[in-house]
Structures are given as structure tokens and as C-alpha cells.
HTML snippet that shows the backbone in 3Dmol.js (N, CA, C, O; Angstrom):
<script src="https://3Dmol.org/build/3Dmol-min.js"></script>
<div id="view" style="width:600px;height:400px;position:relative"></div>
<script>
const pdb = `
ATOM      1  N   MET A   1       0.815  -1.193   0.000  1.00  0.00           N
ATOM      2  CA  MET A   1       0.000   0.000   0.000  1.00  0.00           C
ATOM      3  C   MET A   1       0.860   1.258   0.000  1.00  0.00           C
ATOM      4  O   MET A   1       0.609   2.184  -0.771  1.00  0.00           O
ATOM      5  N   TYR A   2       1.869   1.292   0.860  1.00  0.00           N
ATOM      6  CA  TYR A   2       2.709   2.492   0.935  1.00  0.00           C
ATOM      7  C   TYR A   2       3.569   2.669  -0.302  1.00  0.00           C
ATOM      8  O   TYR A   2       3.897   3.793  -0.680  1.00  0.00           O
ATOM      9  N   LYS A   3       3.934   1.566  -0.933  1.00  0.00           N
ATOM     10  CA  LYS A   3       4.751   1.660  -2.140  1.00  0.00           C
ATOM     11  C   LYS A   3       3.963   2.321  -3.274  1.00  0.00           C
ATOM     12  O   LYS A   3       4.522   3.136  -4.009  1.00  0.00           O
ATOM     13  N   LYS A   4       2.697   1.993  -3.430  1.00  0.00           N
ATOM     14  CA  LYS A   4       1.867   2.620  -4.459  1.00  0.00           C
ATOM     15  C   LYS A   4       1.671   4.108  -4.171  1.00  0.00           C
ATOM     16  O   LYS A   4       1.723   4.943  -5.074  1.00  0.00           O
ATOM     17  N   LEU A   5       1.446   4.416  -2.907  1.00  0.00           N
ATOM     18  CA  LEU A   5       1.279   5.818  -2.514  1.00  0.00           C
ATOM     19  C   LEU A   5       2.559   6.601  -2.749  1.00  0.00           C
ATOM     20  O   LEU A   5       2.512   7.733  -3.230  1.00  0.00           O
ATOM     21  N   PHE A   6       3.707   6.011  -2.416  1.00  0.00           N
ATOM     22  CA  PHE A   6       4.986   6.663  -2.640  1.00  0.00           C
ATOM     23  C   PHE A   6       5.228   6.907  -4.131  1.00  0.00           C
ATOM     24  O   PHE A   6       5.676   7.985  -4.522  1.00  0.00           O
ATOM     25  N   ASN A   7       4.929   5.900  -4.963  1.00  0.00           N
ATOM     26  CA  ASN A   7       5.107   6.055  -6.410  1.00  0.00           C
ATOM     27  C   ASN A   7       4.194   7.152  -6.966  1.00  0.00           C
ATOM     28  O   ASN A   7       4.601   7.912  -7.844  1.00  0.00           O
ATOM     29  N   LEU A   8       2.976   7.232  -6.461  1.00  0.00           N
ATOM     30  CA  LEU A   8       2.053   8.275  -6.887  1.00  0.00           C
ATOM     31  C   LEU A   8       2.570   9.659  -6.492  1.00  0.00           C
ATOM     32  O   LEU A   8       2.500  10.594  -7.291  1.00  0.00           O
ATOM     33  N   MET A   9       3.080   9.797  -5.287  1.00  0.00           N
ATOM     34  CA  MET A   9       3.614  11.090  -4.836  1.00  0.00           C
ATOM     35  C   MET A   9       4.845  11.497  -5.647  1.00  0.00           C
ATOM     36  O   MET A   9       5.000  12.669  -5.993  1.00  0.00           O
ATOM     37  N   VAL A  10       5.707  10.550  -5.945  1.00  0.00           N
ATOM     38  CA  VAL A  10       6.888  10.858  -6.763  1.00  0.00           C
ATOM     39  C   VAL A  10       6.462  11.311  -8.150  1.00  0.00           C
ATOM     40  O   VAL A  10       7.034  12.257  -8.691  1.00  0.00           O
ATOM     41  N   LEU A  11       5.477  10.659  -8.728  1.00  0.00           N
ATOM     42  CA  LEU A  11       4.966  11.048 -10.039  1.00  0.00           C
ATOM     43  C   LEU A  11       4.376  12.448  -9.999  1.00  0.00           C
ATOM     44  O   LEU A  11       4.642  13.254 -10.891  1.00  0.00           O
ATOM     45  N   MET A  12       3.583  12.749  -8.987  1.00  0.00           N
ATOM     46  CA  MET A  12       2.964  14.070  -8.876  1.00  0.00           C
ATOM     47  C   MET A  12       4.009  15.165  -8.699  1.00  0.00           C
ATOM     48  O   MET A  12       3.910  16.220  -9.325  1.00  0.00           O
ATOM     49  N   ILE A  13       4.998  14.928  -7.863  1.00  0.00           N
ATOM     50  CA  ILE A  13       6.047  15.924  -7.643  1.00  0.00           C
ATOM     51  C   ILE A  13       6.863  16.119  -8.910  1.00  0.00           C
ATOM     52  O   ILE A  13       7.257  17.243  -9.219  1.00  0.00           O
ATOM     53  N   SER A  14       7.120  15.057  -9.642  1.00  0.00           N
ATOM     54  CA  SER A  14       7.871  15.170 -10.897  1.00  0.00           C
ATOM     55  C   SER A  14       7.110  16.003 -11.924  1.00  0.00           C
ATOM     56  O   SER A  14       7.695  16.862 -12.583  1.00  0.00           O
ATOM     57  N   VAL A  15       5.827  15.758 -12.061  1.00  0.00           N
ATOM     58  CA  VAL A  15       5.016  16.507 -13.027  1.00  0.00           C
ATOM     59  C   VAL A  15       4.953  17.978 -12.643  1.00  0.00           C
ATOM     60  O   VAL A  15       5.095  18.846 -13.504  1.00  0.00           O
ATOM     61  N   LEU A  16       4.742  18.270 -11.370  1.00  0.00           N
ATOM     62  CA  LEU A  16       4.682  19.663 -10.931  1.00  0.00           C
ATOM     63  C   LEU A  16       6.018  20.373 -11.096  1.00  0.00           C
ATOM     64  O   LEU A  16       6.054  21.549 -11.457  1.00  0.00           O
ATOM     65  N   THR A  17       7.108  19.676 -10.837  1.00  0.00           N
ATOM     66  CA  THR A  17       8.431  20.268 -11.012  1.00  0.00           C
ATOM     67  C   THR A  17       8.704  20.581 -12.483  1.00  0.00           C
ATOM     68  O   THR A  17       9.221  21.651 -12.803  1.00  0.00           O
ATOM     69  N   LEU A  18       8.364  19.664 -13.365  1.00  0.00           N
ATOM     70  CA  LEU A  18       8.549  19.918 -14.792  1.00  0.00           C
ATOM     71  C   LEU A  18       7.669  21.062 -15.279  1.00  0.00           C
ATOM     72  O   LEU A  18       8.078  21.831 -16.149  1.00  0.00           O
ATOM     73  N   ASN A  19       6.474  21.181 -14.731  1.00  0.00           N
ATOM     74  CA  ASN A  19       5.597  22.282 -15.095  1.00  0.00           C
ATOM     75  C   ASN A  19       6.207  23.623 -14.671  1.00  0.00           C
ATOM     76  O   ASN A  19       6.179  24.586 -15.438  1.00  0.00           O
ATOM     77  N   LEU A  20       6.751  23.687 -13.467  1.00  0.00           N
ATOM     78  CA  LEU A  20       7.409  24.916 -13.017  1.00  0.00           C
ATOM     79  C   LEU A  20       8.622  25.241 -13.876  1.00  0.00           C
ATOM     80  O   LEU A  20       8.844  26.400 -14.229  1.00  0.00           O
ATOM     81  N   LEU A  21       9.396  24.237 -14.209  1.00  0.00           N
ATOM     82  CA  LEU A  21      10.597  24.444 -15.012  1.00  0.00           C
ATOM     83  C   LEU A  21      10.250  24.974 -16.402  1.00  0.00           C
ATOM     84  O   LEU A  21      10.882  25.919 -16.874  1.00  0.00           O
ATOM     85  N   THR A  22       9.268  24.387 -17.055  1.00  0.00           N
ATOM     86  CA  THR A  22       8.891  24.875 -18.379  1.00  0.00           C
ATOM     87  C   THR A  22       8.279  26.268 -18.301  1.00  0.00           C
ATOM     88  O   THR A  22       8.428  27.061 -19.232  1.00  0.00           O
ATOM     89  N   GLY A  23       7.595  26.576 -17.206  1.00  0.00           N
ATOM     90  CA  GLY A  23       7.061  27.930 -17.019  1.00  0.00           C
ATOM     91  C   GLY A  23       8.171  28.953 -16.909  1.00  0.00           C
ATOM     92  O   GLY A  23       8.087  30.022 -17.513  1.00  0.00           O
ATOM     93  N   PHE A  24       9.221  28.643 -16.144  1.00  0.00           N
ATOM     94  CA  PHE A  24      10.356  29.556 -16.022  1.00  0.00           C
ATOM     95  C   PHE A  24      11.079  29.726 -17.354  1.00  0.00           C
ATOM     96  O   PHE A  24      11.476  30.836 -17.711  1.00  0.00           O
ATOM     97  N   ILE A  25      11.250  28.630 -18.089  1.00  0.00           N
ATOM     98  CA  ILE A  25      11.926  28.710 -19.391  1.00  0.00           C
ATOM     99  C   ILE A  25      11.113  29.561 -20.358  1.00  0.00           C
ATOM    100  O   ILE A  25      11.678  30.388 -21.074  1.00  0.00           O
ATOM    101  N   THR A  26       9.804  29.371 -20.391  1.00  0.00           N
ATOM    102  CA  THR A  26       8.954  30.150 -21.288  1.00  0.00           C
ATOM    103  C   THR A  26       8.981  31.628 -20.931  1.00  0.00           C
ATOM    104  O   THR A  26       9.064  32.476 -21.819  1.00  0.00           O
ATOM    105  N   ASN A  27       8.913  31.947 -19.648  1.00  0.00           N
ATOM    106  CA  ASN A  27       8.978  33.346 -19.235  1.00  0.00           C
ATOM    107  C   ASN A  27      10.322  33.965 -19.588  1.00  0.00           C
ATOM    108  O   ASN A  27      10.374  35.126 -19.995  1.00  0.00           O
ATOM    109  N   TYR A  28      11.403  33.219 -19.441  1.00  0.00           N
ATOM    110  CA  TYR A  28      12.720  33.740 -19.796  1.00  0.00           C
ATOM    111  C   TYR A  28      12.808  34.014 -21.289  1.00  0.00           C
ATOM    112  O   TYR A  28      13.352  35.039 -21.700  1.00  0.00           O
ATOM    113  N   ILE A  29      12.281  33.111 -22.100  1.00  0.00           N
ATOM    114  CA  ILE A  29      12.326  33.299 -23.554  1.00  0.00           C
ATOM    115  C   ILE A  29      11.477  34.505 -23.953  1.00  0.00           C
ATOM    116  O   ILE A  29      11.876  35.276 -24.825  1.00  0.00           O
ATOM    117  N   ILE A  30      10.323  34.674 -23.331  1.00  0.00           N
ATOM    118  CA  ILE A  30       9.460  35.810 -23.663  1.00  0.00           C
ATOM    119  C   ILE A  30      10.148  37.126 -23.301  1.00  0.00           C
ATOM    120  O   ILE A  30      10.052  38.096 -24.052  1.00  0.00           O
ATOM    121  N   ASN A  31      10.835  37.172 -22.169  1.00  0.00           N
ATOM    122  CA  ASN A  31      11.524  38.402 -21.767  1.00  0.00           C
ATOM    123  C   ASN A  31      12.791  38.631 -22.574  1.00  0.00           C
ATOM    124  O   ASN A  31      13.252  39.769 -22.660  1.00  0.00           O
ATOM    125  N   TYR A  32      13.370  37.602 -23.165  1.00  0.00           N
ATOM    126  CA  TYR A  32      14.617  37.700 -23.920  1.00  0.00           C
ATOM    127  C   TYR A  32      14.363  38.046 -25.383  1.00  0.00           C
ATOM    128  O   TYR A  32      15.314  38.150 -26.159  1.00  0.00           O
ATOM    129  N   LYS A  33      13.142  38.219 -25.766  1.00  0.00           N
ATOM    130  CA  LYS A  33      12.689  38.305 -27.154  1.00  0.00           C
ATOM    131  C   LYS A  33      13.203  39.517 -27.927  1.00  0.00           C
ATOM    132  O   LYS A  33      12.747  39.717 -29.053  1.00  0.00           O
ATOM    133  N   THR A  34      14.078  40.307 -27.431  1.00  0.00           N
ATOM    134  CA  THR A  34      14.410  41.599 -28.022  1.00  0.00           C
ATOM    135  C   THR A  34      14.813  41.533 -29.480  1.00  0.00           C
ATOM    136  O   THR A  34      14.298  42.320 -30.275  1.00  0.00           O
ATOM    137  N   ASP A  35      15.703  40.639 -29.875  1.00  0.00           N
ATOM    138  CA  ASP A  35      16.197  40.661 -31.250  1.00  0.00           C
ATOM    139  C   ASP A  35      16.091  39.308 -31.956  1.00  0.00           C
ATOM    140  O   ASP A  35      16.897  39.008 -32.837  1.00  0.00           O
ATOM    141  N   ILE A  36      15.121  38.502 -31.585  1.00  0.00           N
ATOM    142  CA  ILE A  36      14.933  37.196 -32.208  1.00  0.00           C
ATOM    143  C   ILE A  36      13.926  37.333 -33.345  1.00  0.00           C
ATOM    144  O   ILE A  36      12.938  38.059 -33.228  1.00  0.00           O
ATOM    145  N   ASN A  37      14.183  36.635 -34.433  1.00  0.00           N
ATOM    146  CA  ASN A  37      13.245  36.566 -35.550  1.00  0.00           C
ATOM    147  C   ASN A  37      11.901  36.024 -35.038  1.00  0.00           C
ATOM    148  O   ASN A  37      11.886  35.041 -34.297  1.00  0.00           O
ATOM    149  N   PRO A  38      10.776  36.645 -35.419  1.00  0.00           N
ATOM    150  CA  PRO A  38       9.474  36.186 -34.886  1.00  0.00           C
ATOM    151  C   PRO A  38       9.173  34.725 -35.193  1.00  0.00           C
ATOM    152  O   PRO A  38       8.541  34.048 -34.383  1.00  0.00           O
ATOM    153  N   TYR A  39       9.611  34.227 -36.343  1.00  0.00           N
ATOM    154  CA  TYR A  39       9.357  32.823 -36.672  1.00  0.00           C
ATOM    155  C   TYR A  39      10.167  31.896 -35.768  1.00  0.00           C
ATOM    156  O   TYR A  39       9.662  30.868 -35.318  1.00  0.00           O
ATOM    157  N   LYS A  40      11.422  32.258 -35.503  1.00  0.00           N
ATOM    158  CA  LYS A  40      12.244  31.449 -34.600  1.00  0.00           C
ATOM    159  C   LYS A  40      11.687  31.505 -33.186  1.00  0.00           C
ATOM    160  O   LYS A  40      11.655  30.493 -32.485  1.00  0.00           O
ATOM    161  N   PHE A  41      11.248  32.689 -32.766  1.00  0.00           N
ATOM    162  CA  PHE A  41      10.688  32.840 -31.416  1.00  0.00           C
ATOM    163  C   PHE A  41       9.438  31.972 -31.249  1.00  0.00           C
ATOM    164  O   PHE A  41       9.268  31.320 -30.219  1.00  0.00           O
ATOM    165  N   THR A  42       8.567  31.963 -32.256  1.00  0.00           N
ATOM    166  CA  THR A  42       7.352  31.147 -32.173  1.00  0.00           C
ATOM    167  C   THR A  42       7.697  29.662 -32.112  1.00  0.00           C
ATOM    168  O   THR A  42       7.076  28.907 -31.365  1.00  0.00           O
ATOM    169  N   GLY A  43       8.694  29.244 -32.903  1.00  0.00           N
ATOM    170  CA  GLY A  43       9.113  27.837 -32.878  1.00  0.00           C
ATOM    171  C   GLY A  43       9.682  27.432 -31.529  1.00  0.00           C
ATOM    172  O   GLY A  43       9.374  26.354 -31.021  1.00  0.00           O
ATOM    173  N   ILE A  44      10.505  28.285 -30.950  1.00  0.00           N
ATOM    174  CA  ILE A  44      11.091  27.989 -29.637  1.00  0.00           C
ATOM    175  C   ILE A  44       9.993  27.944 -28.569  1.00  0.00           C
ATOM    176  O   ILE A  44      10.002  27.065 -27.706  1.00  0.00           O
ATOM    177  N   ALA A  45       9.056  28.882 -28.626  1.00  0.00           N
ATOM    178  CA  ALA A  45       7.979  28.901 -27.636  1.00  0.00           C
ATOM    179  C   ALA A  45       7.093  27.661 -27.759  1.00  0.00           C
ATOM    180  O   ALA A  45       6.587  27.159 -26.755  1.00  0.00           O
ATOM    181  N   MET A  46       6.905  27.171 -28.973  1.00  0.00           N
ATOM    182  CA  MET A  46       6.091  25.971 -29.161  1.00  0.00           C
ATOM    183  C   MET A  46       6.798  24.720 -28.669  1.00  0.00           C
ATOM    184  O   MET A  46       6.138  23.756 -28.283  1.00  0.00           O
ATOM    185  N   LEU A  47       8.128  24.712 -28.674  1.00  0.00           N
ATOM    186  CA  LEU A  47       8.867  23.540 -28.195  1.00  0.00           C
ATOM    187  C   LEU A  47       8.862  23.423 -26.685  1.00  0.00           C
ATOM    188  O   LEU A  47       8.978  22.313 -26.166  1.00  0.00           O
ATOM    189  N   THR A  48       8.732  24.531 -25.952  1.00  0.00           N
ATOM    190  CA  THR A  48       8.782  24.461 -24.506  1.00  0.00           C
ATOM    191  C   THR A  48       7.433  24.250 -23.895  1.00  0.00           C
ATOM    192  O   THR A  48       7.315  24.169 -22.672  1.00  0.00           O
TER     193      THR A  48
END
`;
const viewer = $3Dmol.createViewer("view");
viewer.addModel(pdb, "pdb");
viewer.setStyle({}, {cartoon: {color: "spectrum"}});
viewer.zoomTo();
viewer.render();
</script>
């Protein structure tokens, strides 16, 4: 029982951590947008 609960918690923490990480990366790219070609910027934003 505890092993299933532990695996579920690890999965949830991993998903939330990846969500925070991609949010920070996207915000950094949006703020860094000063001299990037709009097509390249859209492609990079779609990948993250």
C-alpha cells in the first residue's frame, strides 16, 4: 500500500516540477525576445 502511494507522490512531484521548469523557461524566452526573428521565437515557444 505504501509503495503505491509513494510512487504516486513521486509522479505528482515530478510533473509539478517539470511544469514549473517549463514555465520559467517560457517566461525567460518571452523576456529575452528583443532581437529574435518572430518565426524562430514562435518555434522555440512551441517547443517548450
